N, C-alpha and C positions, 0 to 999 in steps of 0.2 A: 365770732363764736357765741354760743349762749352764755357761757361763763363770762366772757368779756362784756357782753351786754349787761348782765346783772351787776357787774362790778362798776362799770363806767356810768350807767345811768344815774345812780345816786351821787356821783362825784360832784356835780355842780352845787349840791347842797352844802358841801364843805368848802367850796372855793368861791364861786361868784353868785351864790343865791343865799338870801337870808334877810332878816329884818335890818341888820346893820347896813348892808349894801343899799337896801331900799331907802333908808334915811339919808345916807351919806352921798350916794350917787343916784339921785332920782332919775336923771337922764338915761343912764345905762340900764337902770331897772325898769325903764319905760313907764314911769308914772306920768299921768296926764291930768286933764281937767277933772275935777271931782264929780262932774255929772256924767262922765263917760267911762266905759270899760272897753278895752281893746281885746278883741278875740283873735287869736293867732293859732295857726296849724303848721307843724313842722313835718319834714321828711318825705313828702309826696313828690310828684303825683303818682298814684297807683290806680290803674284802670279798674281794679276790683273794688276799691273803696272810695277814692276821692270824689267821683261824681255824685255820690250820695249826699255829701256835705253841702255843696252849693244848692242842690235841689231842696234840702231841708231849710237852708238859710233863706233861699228865695221866698219860700212860703211865709217867712216871718219878716221879710223886707230888710234883712241884715247882711251887709257886706263884711268881710273879714280880711285878714292878712295871711297869705300863704307863703311859707319859706320852703320852696322846693329844693331838692338835691339835684346836682348836675346830671348824673347818669340816668336818673328816673325821668327828669325833664327831657333828656335826649331821646329816651325810649317812647315817651308819650307827649310830644310837643303840642299836639292838639289840645290836650287837657289843660296845659298852662295857658294857651291862647283863650280857651273857653272860660277859664277862671277870670282872666283879665277882662274879656268882653262882657262878662256878667257883673263887672264892677268891683271885683275883689282886687286887693292890692297884692302885687307880686314882689317879693323881697329875696335877698340872697342868704342862703344857708351854707354856701360853699359847694365845691364840686364833690369832694369825698367826705363821708361822715366819719372823720377822724379827729381826735382831740388835737388842737393846735399846740398843745404842750410838747408833742413829739415831732413838731415840724419847725424847720428853721425859717428865717425871714424870707428867703427866696421862694421856698416851696409854699409858704403861706400866701405871699403875694400872687404867685401863679395860680393857686387854687381859687382865691377870691376873684381875680381878674377873669379867669376862664368862666366861672359861674356868672359873674355880672354881665360879661359880654354876650354869652349865650342867651341869657334871659332877655337882655336888651334887644337882641335880634328877633326873638320870638314875639315880644309884645310891642315893639316899636317905640320904647322909651326906656330910659335908664332907671333901674331900681334905685331906691334911695336908702334902703335899710339893710343891715347885715346882722344876722344872729349866728354866733359860732356854734358848731356841734358841741353838745353837752353843756353849753353855756359857759365854756371856759375861754376867757380872753387872755391874750398875751400881749407883750409890748409890740411884737411884730404884727400882730393882728390889728392893733390900734393904728400903727403907722400905715399899714397897707390899706386899711379901710379909709383913712383920711386921704391918702393919695388917690384912691379910686372914687372918691366922692360918696362913700357909704357911711351911714351913721350906725355905730354899734348899738344894739338894743337887745335886752334880755326879757325878763318878765318879773311879775311880783307874786304870782301864784301859779301852781300847776296841778294837774289832776292825777298824776302818777297813773296815766291811762295805758302805759306800755307793759304793765305787769300781767302775769297770768291770772292773778287773783282779782284784777280789776273788774268792777261791775259799774253800770251807770250810777248807782247810788254811791258807790265808794269814790268814784271820780268827782261827783258833786260835793260830797263831804270833804274831800281833800282840798279842792280849790277854794271852797268857801271859808276854810280856816284862815286864809290870808287875804281874801278878796275884799277890797274896799273901793269906793268910788275913786276913779283915777288909776285903777289897777290894770294890769295886762295879764291875760290868761294864756298859758301854754298848753296846747293839746296837740294831738297827732291825727292826721287824716289817713294814715296808713299803718300797717304793721311791719313794713319792710325793714325797720331797724329795731323791732320789738317782738313781743310774743305773738305768734300767729293768731289772727282773729281778734287781737286786742282792740282793733278799731271799732268793733261792734259796741263795746262799752262806751267809747267816746261818742259815737253817733247817738246812742241812747241817752247820754248825759246832756247833749246840747240843748234840747227843748227845756229841760229842767234848769239849765244854766240861764237861758234867756228869760224864763219865768222869774227866776231868782232876782235877776237884775231889774226886770220890769217892776217887780214889787217894791223895789227900793228907789225907783225913779232914775235908774242909770240907763243911758242910751248905749247900746252895744254897737261897735263898728270896728273899722280897721285902724291901724296905728296912724295912718295919715290924718285922721280926724281927731286924734287923741288930745291934742293941745288946743283945739278950736271949740269943741262942744261946750256950751254953757258959758263961754267967755265973750266979752265984747269984741 
């Protein structure tokens, strides 16, 4: 419901997102090499919006990491294959977009395994990364991810691009507050779990994001390159 979305989207800010986590758990926070910024998109694929993002990124020569949801990937498998074929990284966001706080160990494992196996069949290789819905990790999620060969990863900055008040300028202003070299940006390539049409603001923010990083000498790319760029 709309009310649930409004309540749960800010939830990671009080649980698994923040400066303390970024300092204490840099791996979980997805901190990488100082010369690199990882660009990630959650919750797709959506035929109405997702194709616009790889088109825009291709014009700038930038690959990214996409975390699709199971049911959406099931409805648009061709989009996931196209993202992978275009050089983008495909990672696991789970099958259902539900907080893992309300799911037991067995349900958590089944959700992750179903999403991982479905994506692996689509792209012909095992995804390596897992990002939980709303950024909320649990003990069961850590255990399941380890057993499934998935590395949990969150983000260091986000654009709050899911809200009705979001604009391209507000998205850029929000993520630049916390963005440094080595950071990971969370955005969304769809409005399927957000306010209708909110992806327009995200799409408008991406060119400004890329310019912002280029001005600071940061290479933008997927999480798979996050620890390699600028290092021997």
